C-alpha positions as CSV (number, residue, x, y, z in Angstrom):
1,X,-56.5,-7.4,10.2
2,X,-54.7,-4.5,8.6
3,X,-54.2,-2.9,11.5
4,X,-52.0,-5.8,13.3
5,X,-50.1,-6.3,10.1
6,X,-49.3,-2.8,10.2
7,X,-47.7,-2.9,13.8
8,X,-45.7,-6.1,13.1
9,X,-44.4,-4.2,9.7
10,X,-43.2,-1.1,12.2
11,X,-41.9,-3.7,15.0
12,X,-39.9,-5.6,12.4
13,X,-39.0,-1.7,10.4
14,X,-37.8,-0.9,14.1
15,X,-35.8,-3.5,15.0
16,X,-34.0,-3.7,12.1
17,X,-33.1,-0.2,12.2
18,X,-31.6,-0.7,15.7
19,X,-28.9,-3.0,14.0
20,X,-27.9,-0.3,11.2
21,X,-25.4,1.2,12.3
22,X,-24.3,5.0,12.1
23,X,-23.5,6.1,8.5
24,X,-20.3,8.2,8.7
25,X,-20.3,11.6,7.0
26,X,-16.7,11.5,6.5
27,X,-14.7,8.6,6.3
28,X,-10.2,8.9,6.3
29,X,-8.7,5.8,5.4
30,X,-5.2,5.6,6.9
31,X,-2.2,3.9,5.7
32,X,1.1,3.9,7.4
33,X,3.6,2.7,4.9
34,X,5.8,0.5,6.3
35,X,4.1,0.0,9.9
36,X,4.3,-3.5,11.6
37,X,1.5,-4.1,14.5
38,X,4.2,-4.3,16.8
39,X,5.4,-0.6,16.6
40,X,1.7,-0.9,18.7
41,X,2.6,-2.9,21.6
42,X,6.5,-1.4,21.2
43,X,6.2,2.2,21.4
44,X,2.7,2.5,23.5
45,X,3.9,3.9,26.3
46,X,5.3,6.9,24.2
47,X,1.5,7.4,22.3
48,X,-0.6,10.1,24.1
49,X,-2.3,11.3,20.6
50,X,-4.1,9.5,17.7
51,X,-3.2,6.3,17.8
52,X,-3.7,6.6,21.6
53,X,-7.2,7.6,21.2
54,X,-7.8,4.5,18.8
55,X,-6.2,1.8,20.4
56,X,-8.3,3.3,23.3
57,X,-11.3,3.6,21.9
58,X,-11.2,2.3,18.8
59,X,-11.8,-1.6,17.1
60,X,-8.0,-3.1,17.6
61,X,-7.7,-6.5,15.6
62,X,-4.3,-7.8,16.6
63,X,-4.2,-10.1,14.1
64,X,-5.0,-9.0,11.0
65,X,-2.5,-9.7,7.7
66,X,-1.7,-10.0,4.5
67,X,-2.3,-13.5,2.8
68,X,-0.8,-12.5,-0.6
69,X,2.4,-11.7,-2.1
70,X,4.4,-10.0,-2.9
71,X,3.8,-7.5,0.4
72,X,4.7,-4.1,-1.4
73,X,3.5,-0.4,-1.7
74,X,1.3,-0.7,-4.6
75,X,0.1,-4.3,-3.4
76,X,-1.2,-2.9,0.0
77,X,-2.6,0.4,-0.8
78,X,-4.7,-1.6,-3.7
79,X,-6.1,-4.1,-1.3
80,X,-7.0,-1.7,1.6
81,X,-10.1,-0.3,-0.1
82,X,-10.3,-2.9,-2.9
83,X,-10.4,-5.7,-0.7
84,X,-9.0,-7.7,-3.7
85,X,-6.2,-9.7,-4.3
86,X,-3.6,-8.8,-7.0
87,X,-4.8,-12.1,-9.0
88,X,-8.2,-9.8,-9.5
89,X,-7.3,-6.4,-8.6
90,X,-4.1,-6.5,-11.3
91,X,-1.9,-4.9,-9.0
92,X,0.8,-7.5,-9.0
93,X,3.8,-5.2,-7.7
94,X,5.1,-2.1,-7.5
95,X,6.5,-2.2,-10.8
96,X,5.8,-5.1,-13.6
97,X,7.1,-6.3,-17.2
98,X,4.6,-5.2,-19.8
99,X,4.8,-8.0,-21.9
100,X,3.3,-6.1,-25.2
101,X,5.3,-3.0,-24.8
102,X,8.6,-5.1,-23.4
103,X,9.0,-2.4,-20.6
104,X,8.4,-2.0,-17.1
105,X,6.3,-0.2,-16.0
106,X,5.1,0.9,-12.0
107,X,1.3,0.3,-10.9
108,X,0.1,3.9,-12.3
109,X,2.1,5.3,-14.9
110,X,0.3,6.4,-17.9
111,X,1.6,8.1,-20.8
112,X,-2.2,8.9,-21.6
113,X,-2.2,11.9,-19.4
114,X,0.3,14.5,-18.4
115,X,1.6,15.9,-15.3
116,X,-0.4,18.8,-13.2
117,X,1.7,20.7,-11.2
118,X,5.0,20.6,-12.9
119,X,6.9,19.3,-15.8
120,X,6.1,16.3,-17.5
121,X,9.2,14.3,-18.3
122,X,9.8,13.0,-21.5
123,X,8.9,9.2,-21.6
124,X,11.6,6.5,-20.9
125,X,12.0,3.0,-21.6
126,X,10.9,2.4,-17.8
127,X,8.1,4.0,-16.4
128,X,9.1,6.1,-13.7
129,X,7.7,7.2,-10.0
130,X,8.1,11.1,-11.5
131,X,5.9,9.7,-14.8
132,X,2.3,10.9,-15.7
133,X,-0.2,8.4,-13.7
134,X,-3.4,7.3,-13.4
135,X,-5.9,4.0,-11.8
136,X,-6.1,2.6,-15.2
137,X,-4.0,-0.4,-14.4
138,X,-6.3,-1.2,-11.1
139,X,-8.8,-3.4,-12.3
140,X,-11.8,-3.4,-10.0
141,X,-13.7,-0.8,-8.2
142,X,-12.8,1.0,-4.4
143,X,-14.8,1.8,-1.6
144,X,-14.5,5.4,-2.9
145,X,-15.5,4.2,-6.3
146,X,-19.0,2.4,-5.2
147,X,-19.5,5.6,-2.6
148,X,-19.4,8.1,-5.9
149,X,-21.5,5.6,-7.9
150,X,-24.1,5.6,-5.2
151,X,-24.1,9.5,-5.1
152,X,-22.4,12.4,-7.6
153,X,-22.4,14.6,-4.5
154,X,-19.9,12.5,-2.7
155,X,-16.3,13.6,-2.6
156,X,-13.3,11.1,-2.8
157,X,-9.4,12.4,-2.8
158,X,-6.1,10.6,-2.3
159,X,-3.3,12.1,-0.4
160,X,0.3,10.3,-0.4
161,X,4.2,11.3,-1.0
162,X,3.9,8.1,-3.4
163,X,1.5,8.4,-6.6
164,X,0.5,4.6,-6.5
165,X,-0.3,5.7,-2.4
166,X,-2.8,8.4,-3.8
167,X,-3.8,6.5,-6.2
168,X,-4.5,3.4,-5.9
169,X,-7.1,3.8,-2.4
170,X,-9.0,6.8,-3.6
171,X,-9.6,4.8,-7.1
172,X,-10.9,5.1,-10.6
173,X,-13.6,8.2,-9.6
174,X,-12.1,10.2,-7.1
175,X,-12.2,13.8,-7.4
176,X,-8.6,14.1,-7.1
177,X,-5.3,12.5,-6.4
178,X,-2.1,14.5,-5.4
179,X,1.5,13.0,-4.3
180,X,4.6,14.7,-4.2
181,X,7.3,15.7,-6.5
182,X,10.9,15.6,-5.4
183,X,12.4,17.8,-8.2
184,X,10.2,20.5,-7.0
185,X,9.2,20.2,-3.5
186,X,5.3,20.6,-4.5
187,X,2.3,18.3,-4.5
188,X,1.3,17.6,-7.9
189,X,-1.4,15.3,-10.0
190,X,-2.2,14.2,-13.4
191,X,-4.3,15.3,-16.2
192,X,-6.8,12.0,-15.3
193,X,-8.4,14.4,-12.5
194,X,-8.3,18.3,-14.5
195,X,-6.5,20.4,-16.3
196,X,-5.0,22.0,-13.2
197,X,-4.4,21.3,-9.4
198,X,-7.4,22.9,-7.2
199,X,-6.8,26.4,-5.6
200,X,-6.4,25.0,-2.4
201,X,-3.5,22.7,-3.3
202,X,-1.5,25.8,-5.2
203,X,-2.2,28.1,-2.5
204,X,-0.5,25.0,0.0
205,X,2.1,24.7,-2.7
206,X,3.1,28.7,-3.0
207,X,4.0,28.2,1.0
208,X,6.8,26.1,-0.5
209,X,6.9,24.5,3.3
210,X,9.6,21.9,1.9
211,X,12.5,24.4,1.9
212,X,12.3,24.9,5.0
213,X,13.2,21.5,6.5
214,X,16.1,21.1,3.8
215,X,18.3,22.6,6.4
216,X,16.6,21.2,9.3
217,X,18.1,18.8,11.6
218,X,16.3,15.9,13.0
219,X,16.4,16.5,16.6
220,X,18.5,13.6,18.4
221,X,19.7,12.0,14.7
222,X,21.7,15.3,13.7
223,X,23.8,13.3,11.2
224,X,20.3,12.9,8.7
225,X,21.5,15.3,5.9
226,X,18.6,16.5,4.1
227,X,20.5,18.6,1.0
228,X,20.7,17.1,-2.3
229,X,24.0,15.0,-3.5
230,X,26.1,17.2,-5.1
231,X,24.6,17.5,-9.1
232,X,21.1,15.6,-8.1
233,X,18.3,16.7,-10.0
234,X,16.1,16.3,-7.2
235,X,16.6,18.8,-5.2
236,X,13.8,17.7,-2.8
237,X,15.1,13.7,-3.4
238,X,15.8,13.2,0.9
239,X,12.9,14.9,1.9
240,X,11.0,12.2,1.9
241,X,13.4,10.2,4.5
242,X,12.6,13.0,7.1
243,X,10.5,13.9,10.4
244,X,8.5,16.6,8.2
245,X,7.4,14.5,5.5
246,X,4.1,13.0,6.9
247,X,3.3,17.1,8.3
248,X,3.4,17.7,5.4
249,X,1.1,14.8,4.2
250,X,-1.2,15.8,7.2
251,X,-1.0,19.7,6.3
252,X,-2.3,19.0,2.6
253,X,-5.4,16.6,4.1
254,X,-5.9,19.9,6.7
255,X,-6.7,21.8,3.4
256,X,-8.5,18.8,1.8
257,X,-11.1,19.0,4.8
258,X,-11.4,22.7,5.4
259,X,-11.4,23.6,1.4
260,X,-13.8,21.0,0.2
261,X,-15.9,21.2,3.0
262,X,-15.1,17.3,3.2
263,X,-18.2,15.7,5.5
264,X,-20.1,19.4,6.3
265,X,-22.3,18.5,3.2
266,X,-25.4,16.4,2.7
267,X,-23.2,13.4,1.2
268,X,-20.5,11.2,3.0
269,X,-17.1,11.9,1.6
270,X,-13.6,10.0,2.0
271,X,-10.5,11.0,2.2
272,X,-7.4,8.1,2.0
273,X,-4.0,9.8,3.7
274,X,-0.4,7.3,3.3
275,X,2.4,8.0,5.4
276,X,4.8,7.8,3.3
277,X,7.4,8.8,5.4
278,X,7.8,5.8,7.7
279,X,8.8,3.5,5.0
280,X,11.1,5.9,3.3
281,X,12.9,6.1,7.1
282,X,12.4,2.3,7.4
283,X,13.9,1.1,4.0
284,X,17.5,3.0,5.6
285,X,17.2,1.8,9.3
286,X,15.3,-1.5,9.9
287,X,12.5,-2.0,12.1
288,X,14.6,-2.0,15.4
289,X,16.1,1.3,15.2
290,X,15.4,4.4,17.6
291,X,14.6,6.6,14.4
292,X,11.2,4.1,13.3
293,X,10.4,4.5,16.9
294,X,10.4,8.2,16.6
295,X,8.6,8.2,13.7
296,X,5.8,6.3,15.4
297,X,6.0,8.7,17.6
298,X,5.4,11.5,15.3
299,X,2.7,9.6,13.3
300,X,0.7,9.2,17.1
301,X,1.0,12.8,17.1
302,X,-0.2,14.0,13.9
303,X,-3.1,11.4,13.7
304,X,-4.3,13.5,17.1
305,X,-3.8,16.8,15.3
306,X,-5.5,15.5,12.3
307,X,-8.7,13.5,14.3
308,X,-8.9,17.1,16.8
309,X,-9.7,18.7,13.6
310,X,-12.3,16.1,12.3
311,X,-13.9,16.6,15.7
312,X,-14.0,20.4,15.1
313,X,-15.2,20.8,11.8
314,X,-17.7,17.3,11.1
315,X,-18.4,16.3,14.6
316,X,-16.6,13.2,16.0
317,X,-19.9,11.4,16.4
318,X,-19.7,11.9,12.2
319,X,-16.5,10.7,11.6
320,X,-15.5,7.2,10.6
321,X,-11.8,6.5,11.0
322,X,-10.2,3.5,9.8
323,X,-5.9,3.0,9.9
324,X,-3.4,0.1,8.3
325,X,-0.7,-0.2,6.7
326,X,0.3,-2.0,3.5
327,X,3.3,-4.0,5.2
328,X,5.5,-4.6,7.2
329,X,9.1,-5.3,7.1
330,X,12.1,-7.6,7.9
331,X,14.4,-6.9,10.1
332,X,18.2,-5.6,9.1
333,X,20.4,-8.2,8.3
334,X,22.6,-6.8,10.8
335,X,20.7,-6.9,13.3
336,X,19.6,-10.6,13.1
337,X,23.3,-11.5,13.0
338,X,23.8,-9.5,16.2
339,X,20.8,-11.6,18.1
340,X,22.0,-14.9,16.6
341,X,19.2,-15.3,14.5
342,X,19.4,-16.3,10.8
343,X,19.5,-14.2,8.1
344,X,21.8,-11.8,5.5
345,X,22.1,-10.6,2.3
346,X,22.3,-12.8,-0.7
347,X,25.6,-13.1,-2.5
348,X,24.4,-14.8,-5.2
349,X,24.0,-13.3,-8.4
350,X,20.2,-15.2,-8.9
351,X,19.7,-13.7,-12.3
352,X,22.9,-14.6,-13.7
353,X,22.4,-18.1,-12.0
354,X,19.0,-18.9,-14.3
355,X,20.5,-17.4,-17.5
356,X,24.1,-19.6,-17.2
357,X,21.5,-22.7,-16.6
358,X,19.2,-22.2,-19.7
359,X,22.2,-21.8,-21.9
360,X,24.1,-24.5,-20.4
361,X,20.8,-26.7,-20.7
362,X,19.5,-25.8,-24.3
363,X,22.6,-24.1,-25.9
364,X,22.5,-20.8,-26.7
365,X,19.6,-18.0,-26.3
366,X,17.9,-14.8,-25.0
367,X,15.8,-17.1,-22.8
368,X,15.0,-13.9,-20.1
369,X,13.4,-11.1,-21.2
370,X,13.4,-9.1,-17.7
371,X,13.8,-10.0,-13.9
372,X,11.5,-7.4,-11.8
373,X,12.1,-8.0,-8.0
374,X,11.4,-11.9,-7.6
375,X,10.0,-12.3,-10.5
376,X,11.8,-13.8,-13.6
377,X,10.3,-13.5,-17.0
378,X,10.8,-15.9,-19.7
379,X,11.2,-14.8,-23.6
380,X,8.7,-16.5,-24.7
381,X,9.4,-16.0,-28.4
382,X,13.0,-18.0,-28.3
383,X,11.8,-20.8,-26.0
384,X,8.8,-21.1,-29.5
385,X,11.9,-20.8,-32.3
386,X,13.9,-23.3,-30.4
387,X,10.7,-25.3,-29.0
388,X,11.4,-25.7,-25.7
389,X,9.3,-27.6,-23.5
390,X,8.8,-25.5,-20.0
391,X,8.2,-28.3,-17.8
392,X,11.9,-29.3,-18.3
393,X,13.0,-26.0,-18.1
394,X,11.2,-25.3,-14.5
395,X,12.7,-28.6,-13.3
396,X,16.6,-27.4,-14.7
397,X,16.1,-23.6,-13.1
398,X,14.3,-25.1,-9.8
399,X,17.5,-27.4,-9.6
400,X,20.0,-24.7,-10.1
401,X,18.7,-22.7,-7.7
402,X,18.4,-25.0,-4.8
403,X,22.0,-26.5,-6.1
404,X,23.3,-23.2,-4.4
405,X,23.1,-22.9,-0.5
406,X,24.5,-19.0,-0.6
407,X,21.1,-18.5,-3.2
408,X,18.8,-19.4,0.2
409,X,15.8,-20.0,-2.3
410,X,13.1,-21.5,0.1
411,X,10.2,-22.3,-2.9
412,X,10.3,-21.7,-6.9
413,X,7.1,-21.2,-8.1
414,X,5.9,-20.8,-11.5
415,X,3.0,-19.7,-13.8
416,X,1.5,-23.2,-14.4
417,X,1.3,-24.0,-10.9
418,X,0.1,-20.5,-10.3
419,X,-2.3,-19.9,-12.1
420,X,-4.3,-23.1,-10.8
421,X,-3.9,-22.3,-7.6
422,X,-2.2,-24.1,-4.7
423,X,-4.6,-25.3,-2.3
424,X,-3.5,-26.5,1.6
425,X,-0.3,-24.8,1.9
426,X,-0.4,-21.6,3.4
427,X,3.0,-20.2,1.5
428,X,1.6,-21.3,-1.9
429,X,-2.1,-20.0,-1.3
430,X,-0.5,-16.7,-0.5
431,X,1.7,-16.9,-4.0
432,X,-1.3,-18.1,-5.8
433,X,-3.3,-14.4,-4.6
434,X,-0.4,-12.6,-5.6
435,X,-0.2,-13.9,-9.2
436,X,-2.2,-12.6,-11.8
437,X,-1.3,-14.9,-15.5
438,X,-1.4,-11.2,-17.4
439,X,1.1,-9.2,-15.4
440,X,3.0,-11.7,-13.0
441,X,6.8,-13.6,-14.2
442,X,7.0,-17.3,-15.6
443,X,8.9,-18.4,-12.6
444,X,8.7,-16.8,-9.0
445,X,11.2,-17.0,-6.2
446,X,10.8,-17.4,-2.6
447,X,13.5,-16.9,0.2
448,X,14.5,-18.4,3.1
449,X,13.2,-16.0,6.1
450,X,15.2,-13.0,6.7
451,X,17.2,-14.1,3.5
452,X,17.1,-11.0,1.1
453,X,19.0,-9.6,-2.2
454,X,21.4,-7.0,-1.7
455,X,19.6,-3.4,-0.9
456,X,20.5,-0.3,-2.7
457,X,23.4,1.3,-0.5
458,X,21.0,3.8,1.4
459,X,19.0,1.3,2.5
460,X,19.5,-2.1,4.7
461,X,16.5,-3.6,4.4
462,X,13.0,-4.8,2.8
463,X,9.6,-6.7,2.5
464,X,8.0,-9.0,0.1
465,X,7.5,-12.0,1.2
466,X,4.6,-14.2,2.9
467,X,5.8,-14.2,6.1
468,X,4.7,-12.8,9.5
469,X,7.0,-9.6,9.8
470,X,6.2,-8.7,6.5
471,X,2.4,-9.5,6.2
472,X,1.3,-8.6,10.5
473,X,-0.1,-5.2,10.4
474,X,-3.0,-3.2,12.3
475,X,-6.1,-2.7,11.4
476,X,-8.1,-0.7,13.6
477,X,-11.9,1.0,12.9
478,X,-12.6,4.0,15.2
479,X,-15.1,6.4,15.5
480,X,-19.0,6.4,13.9
481,X,-20.9,2.7,14.0
482,X,-18.2,1.4,15.3
483,X,-18.1,-1.2,18.4
484,X,-14.6,-0.8,20.3
485,X,-12.5,-3.1,21.6
486,X,-9.8,-5.9,21.6
487,X,-10.2,-8.9,19.3
488,X,-7.6,-11.6,18.8
489,X,-9.5,-13.7,15.9
490,X,-7.4,-13.6,12.6
491,X,-8.6,-11.7,9.9
492,X,-7.1,-10.8,6.7
493,X,-6.7,-7.1,5.6
494,X,-9.0,-7.6,2.7
495,X,-11.7,-7.5,5.2
496,X,-11.1,-4.1,5.9
497,X,-13.0,-3.0,2.2
498,X,-16.3,-4.9,2.5
499,X,-16.3,-3.8,6.2
500,X,-16.0,-0.1,5.2
501,X,-18.8,-0.8,2.2
502,X,-21.3,-1.9,5.0
503,X,-20.8,0.8,7.6
504,X,-21.2,3.6,4.3
505,X,-24.3,1.4,3.3
506,X,-22.6,1.2,-0.6
507,X,-22.1,-1.7,-3.3
508,X,-18.9,-3.7,-2.0
509,X,-16.0,-3.1,-4.3
510,X,-15.8,-5.7,-6.8
511,X,-13.0,-7.6,-6.8
512,X,-13.4,-8.1,-2.5
513,X,-12.4,-10.7,-1.2
514,X,-12.9,-10.5,2.9
515,X,-15.9,-11.0,4.7
516,X,-17.8,-7.7,7.0
517,X,-16.3,-7.3,10.1
518,X,-19.9,-7.4,11.7
519,X,-18.6,-8.0,15.1
520,X,-17.5,-4.3,15.5
521,X,-20.8,-3.2,13.9
522,X,-22.8,-0.8,16.4
523,X,-26.4,-0.9,16.7
524,X,-27.6,2.6,15.9
C-alpha cells in the first residue's frame, strides 16, 4: 500500500513539475517610452536586432491596452511592474496637487532625501524633476519588491533618463535607481538608496560620454541642435531628445549587469530599463515622422546589443525579457488636418472659463485651488465658507463647458461619480480606474478624440486619454519559460506583473489587477 502511494506521489510530482516554467536567473523589463503598438508593424521591415528577435521568437500580444486614464509616463511605468490601477497605487499622474501642502508634486519627489551624484536644488513651491526622489508615493509593491521579499540575495536596479521611470518600476526595495541630470550630464540617484553612487555608476559618469553628443549631428536630421539655449542653466537639456540618449541608458545597463553580476549568481535578479528618448523626440515631432521611425530602428539595434550581452554573460536560456510601453501618443493635429481627420489644439482657456462660470454662478471667490493637466482641484475652504453644494456647482461647470464648442470637451467627470466607479461604460471605467480620491482632482475633463490643449512651443502632440492611440501598446515576453507565438486576444498591461510573478515564482504584487497569462507559460 505504501509503495503504491509513493508511486502515485511521484507521478503527481512529475506531472506538476512538467507544468512549471523554467525560472529565469535574470529578468530584464524594458519599457520604451511613447511607443505605440503600430510602430512594431509600420517599421517591421527595418528591424534586424532585438525587436526582430522578439517578434520572431517571443510571445507577442497584438491587442494589449491600458484600461485607465490618464495614460502618462508615471502611471504606465507603475502599472507595468505592479499591475495596479492608479485608484489603488496612488500614482494618478506625473504630477498632482497635494491638498495638504498645497504644492504641485511629482510622482516620486521626496524632500526627506537628497540627490546623490549632483547638487541638491533648493526646495521650491513645486516639485521638479531635478528634486530628490523616492518611491514613497507608490502605495503598492512591485514585482521587484516581491522578489527581494522572497530572497534578499536578489538584486533589483532601475535605469532611465527620468526619475519616475527608474524608480516606479523597480519599486521600494530596489538596490538602486539611476536617472539623468541634465544640469551636470551625469546619472544620479537619491540617498533613499545609499549615501553615494555605486563605483560602476561613478566610473560610467567619469567617461563624460554626453559631452561628445552636444556637437554631434543626427544623420538625416541635421537641423536638430543639441546645444543648450543661451543662458540656460541646463547644459544637457536637449540631449534627452537625441538618438544618443538611449545609447547612454543601454551602456549603463551593460555596466550594471557586469559590475553587479546580475543573473550570474545563485539568485534571480531584475533590471528595469526605460528608453526615454523616444518620448522626448515623439513629443516634438508626432508619431508619423521619419525621426520617430529612426528612433524605433535605433531602439531595435540597442535591444539586440543588450540581448547579446545577456546571452553571453547569463545564457539565453536563463534570461527573460519583457517589453512594453508606458503609453502611446496622439497624431499631431497638423498631420490630422492634412489627412482631413478631426483634431486640433484647443484655443479656449478652459481654466479661465470654469473660474468665470463659478464667479458668475456663486459670486466672487477663489474657487479653484489648482489645475493639473485635465484635473480641476476645487478650493474646499471657499466652498465650505460659502456653504456651496457641489451638485449645482458640477452642473454649472458641465453646462458651461458643453456650451462652448471650441473647448472640445467630450465628457466631464466628478469626484462623486468616479469614487463610486462607473460600470458599463469603457470610457467611464477607464477614468474611474485612474481616479484616487485622496490625490485626483474634483473635476476631470476628457476632450474629444484627437483634440488637445495647446502644447509648449517645442512640442506638437501629447498623450493622456483612454482612446486607442494612447492605450494600445506592445506586450512581448521573450526567453526562459515562455511559449512563443502571436496572440490576438485582448489583454491588459496590468497582466504583465502577475505573469512575471508566476514566471519568477514570487508573490503577486499587492495591488495587481491583472491575470496570469497562462497561455504563454512553457513547460519545463
